[in-house]
N, C-alpha and C positions, 0 to 999 in steps of 0.2 A: 897822647891823652893819660893825666896823672890822674890819680883817684880822684879827689875833690870834684875836678869837673866833672868827671862819667857820674857821680851823685846827684851832682847840680841838674843835669840832663834827664837822670831818673827822676828825680824830684819834679821839676816842669810837667813833663810827661804824664805824670801822675796826677796833677793838678790840672790838666786839661780833660784828660779822660772821666774825672769826676764831675767838672761842670758840664759837661756834657749830659753824662749819667741825669744830675740836678734837671736840666732843660729838658729833658723827653719826657720825664716823670710826673713834670709838672703839669696842672690843669691849665687846657686853653679854653677861648671864647668860640663854641660853635657858632659863626652865621648866621646857618641856614636856623638854626635851633632858638636862636634871639631877632631873629627877624621880624617884625611887628606883622600881621598879618593884614592887607589892604595899603601896605605902604610899599609893594613893590615899586619896582622901577619901571619905567613906562618909557616905550621907545621915542624917541623923538619925530621916526617917521609916521606920517599918517598912513591906513589901510588903503590899498587901493583893489578895486574889482575886476575882473576878467569878464564883459560881456559881449556879447552880440546883438549890431545894432541893424536897424533899416530905413532907409531914406524912404521920405513919402514920395508916393506918385500917383497920377489917378491909375483907375483900374476898375474891372467892372468886376460887379458883386449881384447874385439872383438870392432871393428867399425863398427857399423851397423846401423838399425831403424827396425820397422815394418811398412809395405807396404800393402794395398787391393790390390787385386787382384783379378783374376777370370776365374775359371775353364771352360776351352772350350774343345770341344771335339777331338778327332788325327783325325776326320774325319766326316762330316755331309754333306747330300745332302739330296735335295728335290726330289723325285723321279716322271717323268713322261715320257710318251710315246714321243716317236719321229715322232708318226702318229699319226693322225686321227682315229678315228672310235668306235665301241661299245665294251664295254667289254664283253667278253665270261667268262672270268675266273678269281677268285681270290684265291691266293694258298697258302697266309699267315695266320698268325693270331697274331694281335696287340700286341705288346709291347714283342714280342718273339725274340729270337740269330738265326740271317740270316747267314748264310754261300756266300760268294763269288761264283757268278755265281748262284744261286738258283733262278728258275724261278717262280716269284710273280705273276704276271697277265699277260691277253694276250688280245688283243682287235681280231676280227671277221678277218681274214685273207682268207677268201671261195675264193675269188675272186684271189686274191694271186696264191695260191695251185693251182688252175684250170690251171692257164697262167703258171706256172710251169711244170705242166705237159704235157701239149700241148707241152712243148719247149724241155722237154725232149723226147718225142716221134722225133720230127723234128732231136736233135741231133744224136738219131742213122739214123737215116736216111743218115742226112749230113755225119757223119764217113764211113758210107758206101761205099757213091760216093766218097770220097775221097779215100778206097779203090780201088775203080776200075779204077779209072783218073792215079791211082798211076801205077799199072798194064800195063794200055795202055799206059803211059806215056817209062816204061821199052821196049817196044813192037813199041814206035813210032807212034804207031797210033791217039796220041792224042798231040796238041805243047805243050807246056811248061807253055804260058800264061792260056790253057783251065786249068791244073793240078793247078796252082799257086791262081786261082779265085775259086774254090772249098774249096781250103786250107782257102782263106780268107774268106769265107761263112761258115766255121765251127768255127772260129775262132770267128768271130760277133755273132754266135748263143750260143757258148760259154759264153762271153761277158753278153750276153742277159739273161741266164742263171741265170750268177751271181748276176746279178741287181736284178734280180725278186728273189733271196734268200736272198737278204741284207733288200728287205722290208720287206719280212718275220721276217726276226728278229727285223724289227723296232716293231711290232706288239706285240713282245715278252719285258715285263719288268723284269729283270734280276738286281740283287743285285749285287752291282760294287766290295763292299768289306763286308767282315763280320761286324756284326754291330746287334744293336736294331735298330727293326723296330718300330713306334712310331704310331700313331692314321691313321685310315683307313679315308680317306677323300671322297672317290666315294664308288659306288656301285656296284655289275653287272648289267650288262645291261645296263651303263650309257651310254653316248657317251662322250669322250674325244678328247682332242688337246694334242699337245704339250706342251700348257701351262698350262695346268690343273694339278695338285697335286697330287698324287695318296695317298702317306706317307712319312715320312722323317724318313731315316736313318740314324743313328748315330752309332758310332764307339769310345766306352767309353774308350777303354784298349788299349793304355795308354792313360793319360789325358795331357792336356797342361794347365800350369797354366801363364798367362798373367798379366802380372804388369807394372809399369812403374819405374822408378828410377830417382833421381835429376841428373843432366847433371854430377856433378863432378866425378859420378861412372863409365863417360863413358869408361875411360881407362881403369879401373878398374878391372871389373867384366870382366871374359873370357868364353868363351865355356869349358863345362865340370866340370864346380863352382857347387859346392854342396852348400845345402838351406834345411831350413825345412819350413811349412807350417802348419796354422791350421786352422780348419772348424770348426763352429758353431755344436753342437753335439758330437764332437767327442774330447775324453780327452787326446788323443796320438795326439800328432805331426806327421806330414808325412815329410818323404823327397822326394826330388826334385832333379833334375841337369840341369841344364842351356844346353840349346843346341841351341840357336839362339839370335840373337840380329838384332834391327833394323841399319840399315844404316848410318841413323842420328839422331842428336838431335833435336825434336820439336820443332821450334821457337816460335809457339805461348804459351807454357807454358815452356819450356825450360827444358823435361822430356824425357829420354831414355827408348823405349818399350825393354822389355824384357821377353822369352818365356824359360818354362822350363817343363821336362819332369816328368811325375808319372809313374809310370808301373798300379795302378789301377787292379792289376790281380782278384783280387777277385770283382770286380764290386760294391766296399761300397761305391764311390764317383760318383757323377753325376754332366754332367756339366752344367752351369748356377750359380753353388754356388759362391760366395763367399770367397776367402781363406785369411787368415792376411799371408802374406809373412814374415818371420824373414831372415835379410840379413846382411851377416857378410862378408865384404868385405877385413880384415885384423884380426887376431889374434895372438895373443904372449902369453905365458903360462909363462913368467917369466920375465914381465916388473917389473918395480917402477909405480906406479899409488899411484896417491893420491885424495881426495878427491876435488871436483871442488870447492867446498867454500872457501877451503884453501888458494885457488891463488889470490893474489891481484894486478889486472894491475896497473901500473904507468907507463905514461909517455912512452907506447908503451912497455915497459919491464916488463913482469911476475915476481914476486916477490912471494916467501915465507918464513913465520916467523921459524925457527928450536929454539925448547929452548935448552938455553946452560946455565948449574949451576946458574937457575933462573933466567936469563935473554933473551929475545927475541931477535933472531938476524937473518935477513934476507938476503935471498941467492936470486939470479936469476936463474931462471929455462931455461930450452928449452923443448917445450910440443910437446907430439905425438898427440896421436889417443886419441878419449876421446868416452864416452859410455853417457848415462843418468845422470850418477851418478859421474863419477870417468874420470881422466885423466892422462895419459900415460906421464911420464917424463923422457927426453932423458939425458938430464944432469943438474948440479946443486945437485942432490941429492944421499945419499949414505942409501945401507944396514944398517939400525941399527940407521940411524939418526931418532930424534922425533921433529916429525912436530907440531906446533901449528893449530888446525881444527877449533876453534870458537873464538869469537871476534876479528876475523881481523883484522876489520876497524880501532879497537882501537890502534891496536899494533903501537907499536915505537921503533928504533932503541936503545936496553939495556933498555925497560922498564922490572920491575920488574914482573915475572908472579909467578902465583901457578897454579900446574896443580892439576885440581879436579879429574881428570879420565883419561886411558892411553887406546888407545886402541891398 
């Protein structure tokens, strides 16, 4: 290579390097900075939402709730004497079954018994007197007034005897109904008054279940309605029947008191325990029901989105009863429809959707 050629190559390389330096340091347009807001390029592909669907089919639904109630005895009374005196006998064993009319305890009635014997002797004499006066009256040996007087004396004596017998009955403590007698509160020889409680008698068969429901149920529940309840310690529920309802709604808490009856024939349950009452006011076995989360409330109207050929299509529905998870639909849906049950807040009319799961 001669000297002229060598210098020519050096000149060309120098010019090239200078051109690159000029291009590097020249200002360029920043596309991100010069892009006008609102002019971003949109994707040609429409948004698709992945959802879960459910095919409408007949199902059962009941309207009700669990309410805490309490078990009450059918009858319960604190036993006490109707008179005062010293207890002379106690004839029952604590915690045992008692029959109606059974003599449970007695107070001293010696004075009353003596008075009764005296009156019974006088009664015999009075009856003889009436008999003799009647014979004399038939022979007109005595006046009618004299005969009526001895009759009156006899009637008064009989009334006095009845009074003494009633007082003697007051010295006896008898069971007013069949039941279980509780713990004894007095001892033989103790002096009691009508305010002294001897024991408590409880009738546990049947048992009452008392509970209160919201006032909206006041016109729905009727006598004879069946219900179930559970008690801690027992796996199976028990069946009872409504037999009485309060005559008015409590204005303080707006509840309505109800009582149901459980036979308790084997005495398995004891009064005083809490019960969880499962209350069903209405029940339908062939209803259209949907999950509550599928409903979209909008301006006072309830809507549900249907899956139609890959698109979300809203329909207006009319609701019926509901429970904790599902709602009855009276109008707006048909058997076989597929509703969308997830992502409902993101749904819009005509939005493309893909069913990930169908129940």
